[in-house]
C-alpha positions as CSV (number, residue, x, y, z in Angstrom):
1,X,103.1,55.8,96.3
2,X,103.0,54.9,99.9
3,X,100.1,53.6,101.9
4,X,97.6,56.4,102.5
5,X,95.3,54.5,104.9
6,X,95.8,57.0,107.7
7,X,94.9,60.0,105.4
8,X,91.8,58.2,104.1
9,X,90.7,57.3,107.6
10,X,90.9,60.9,108.6
11,X,88.9,61.9,105.5
12,X,86.3,59.4,106.6
13,X,86.3,61.0,110.0
14,X,85.5,64.4,108.3
15,X,82.7,62.7,106.5
16,X,81.2,61.3,109.7
17,X,81.5,64.7,111.4
18,X,79.8,66.6,108.6
19,X,77.3,64.3,107.1
20,X,74.8,66.9,105.9
21,X,74.3,70.7,105.7
22,X,70.9,72.0,104.7
23,X,70.4,74.6,102.0
24,X,68.8,77.4,104.1
25,X,69.6,80.4,101.9
26,X,67.1,81.6,99.3
27,X,68.5,83.4,96.2
28,X,66.1,85.6,94.3
29,X,66.8,87.7,91.3
30,X,64.0,88.9,88.9
31,X,62.2,85.6,88.0
32,X,64.9,83.3,89.4
33,X,64.4,81.7,92.8
34,X,66.3,78.8,94.3
35,X,67.6,77.4,97.5
36,X,71.3,77.7,98.3
37,X,74.0,76.9,100.8
38,X,76.6,79.5,101.4
39,X,80.4,78.9,101.3
40,X,80.8,80.2,104.8
41,X,78.5,77.5,106.2
42,X,80.2,74.7,104.3
43,X,83.8,75.9,105.0
44,X,83.0,76.5,108.6
45,X,81.6,73.1,109.3
46,X,84.4,71.3,107.3
47,X,87.1,73.5,108.7
48,X,86.3,72.3,112.3
49,X,86.5,68.7,111.2
50,X,89.7,69.2,109.3
51,X,91.4,70.9,112.3
52,X,90.2,68.1,114.6
53,X,91.7,65.5,112.2
54,X,94.9,67.6,111.5
55,X,94.2,67.9,107.8
56,X,95.1,70.8,105.6
57,X,93.5,71.6,102.2
58,X,95.0,74.2,99.8
59,X,95.0,74.9,96.0
60,X,98.1,73.8,94.1
61,X,97.0,74.6,90.5
62,X,94.3,76.6,88.8
63,X,93.2,77.3,85.3
64,X,90.5,79.7,84.3
65,X,88.6,80.8,81.2
66,X,86.2,83.7,80.6
67,X,83.3,83.8,78.1
68,X,81.4,87.0,78.4
69,X,80.5,87.6,82.0
70,X,80.9,83.9,82.9
71,X,84.2,82.8,84.4
72,X,85.0,79.1,85.0
73,X,87.9,77.8,87.1
74,X,89.3,74.3,87.3
75,X,91.3,73.9,90.5
76,X,93.6,71.1,91.8
77,X,93.8,71.0,95.6
78,X,96.0,69.0,97.9
79,X,94.7,67.5,101.1
80,X,97.6,66.8,103.5
81,X,97.7,64.9,106.8
82,X,99.8,67.3,108.9
83,X,100.9,64.5,111.2
84,X,102.3,62.1,108.5
85,X,102.7,64.2,105.4
86,X,100.4,61.8,103.4
87,X,98.6,63.7,100.7
88,X,96.1,63.3,97.9
89,X,95.2,65.6,95.0
90,X,91.5,66.6,94.7
91,X,89.9,68.5,91.9
92,X,86.9,70.8,91.6
93,X,85.5,73.4,89.2
94,X,83.3,76.4,89.7
95,X,81.7,79.2,87.7
96,X,81.1,82.8,88.6
97,X,79.2,85.6,86.8
98,X,80.4,89.2,87.2
99,X,80.4,92.2,84.9
100,X,83.5,93.6,86.5
101,X,86.6,92.0,88.0
102,X,85.3,89.4,90.5
103,X,84.4,86.5,88.2
104,X,87.5,84.5,89.0
105,X,87.0,85.0,92.8
106,X,83.4,84.0,92.6
107,X,84.3,80.9,90.6
108,X,87.0,80.0,93.1
109,X,84.5,80.3,95.9
110,X,82.1,77.9,94.2
111,X,85.0,75.5,93.4
112,X,86.1,75.5,97.0
113,X,82.6,75.0,98.4
114,X,81.8,72.1,96.0
115,X,85.2,70.5,96.6
116,X,84.1,70.0,100.2
117,X,80.5,69.0,99.4
118,X,81.6,66.5,96.8
119,X,84.9,65.1,98.3
120,X,83.2,64.5,101.7
121,X,79.8,63.4,100.3
122,X,77.9,66.1,102.2
123,X,74.2,66.0,101.6
124,X,72.4,69.3,101.1
125,X,68.8,68.3,101.2
126,X,68.1,68.9,97.6
127,X,68.5,66.5,94.6
128,X,68.9,68.4,91.4
129,X,68.3,65.2,89.4
130,X,64.7,65.1,90.7
131,X,63.8,68.1,88.6
132,X,64.5,68.1,84.9
133,X,65.7,71.2,83.0
134,X,62.5,71.1,81.0
135,X,60.4,71.3,84.1
136,X,62.4,74.3,85.4
137,X,62.0,76.1,82.0
138,X,58.2,75.4,82.1
139,X,57.9,76.7,85.7
140,X,59.8,79.9,84.7
141,X,57.6,80.4,81.7
142,X,54.4,79.9,83.7
143,X,55.6,82.3,86.3
144,X,56.3,85.0,83.7
145,X,52.9,84.4,82.1
146,X,51.2,84.9,85.5
147,X,53.1,88.1,86.1
148,X,52.0,89.4,82.7
149,X,48.4,88.5,83.5
150,X,48.7,90.4,86.8
151,X,49.9,93.5,85.1
152,X,47.0,93.3,82.6
153,X,44.4,92.8,85.2
154,X,45.6,95.9,87.1
155,X,44.2,98.2,84.4
156,X,41.1,100.2,85.4
157,X,37.8,98.5,84.5
158,X,37.0,100.9,81.7
159,X,40.3,100.1,80.1
160,X,40.9,103.8,79.8
161,X,43.9,105.4,81.4
162,X,42.9,108.7,83.0
163,X,45.4,111.5,83.1
164,X,44.9,114.4,85.5
165,X,46.3,117.8,84.8
166,X,47.8,119.5,87.8
167,X,46.7,123.1,88.3
């Protein structure tokens, strides 16, 4: 293995250029709500810094598995300095849920996005370690209970449901 100082310095330059990207998307589905950052935003910001530093990233190996509607991919990527040929292998994983044929593609998109976020230490403005899984479950249960209460309080005062016959 040769000296990869030049490659590593260029990777540091990418880290300096893209130090943080805020989660500004909001994902909502039924009772689930969370902040997100889309792949286009991450890839666009990192792409500009990669081009400026003459670095190329591409997948070289992938394995995937599917359990029900959940597909998981493990991908090895290579980052190459286009000027010197120096390279390094980077790894990432992603999961995607799809009831049809897009599970692998969704998982690959997540793997690619998190490759950049993790490899270049890009902050996203949210620390998942600050909230425990138990707290998230409790919040979800409270929200479901509140929604049930709302439905119950929307019954007419008499408690009787009145049906009208159309003439």
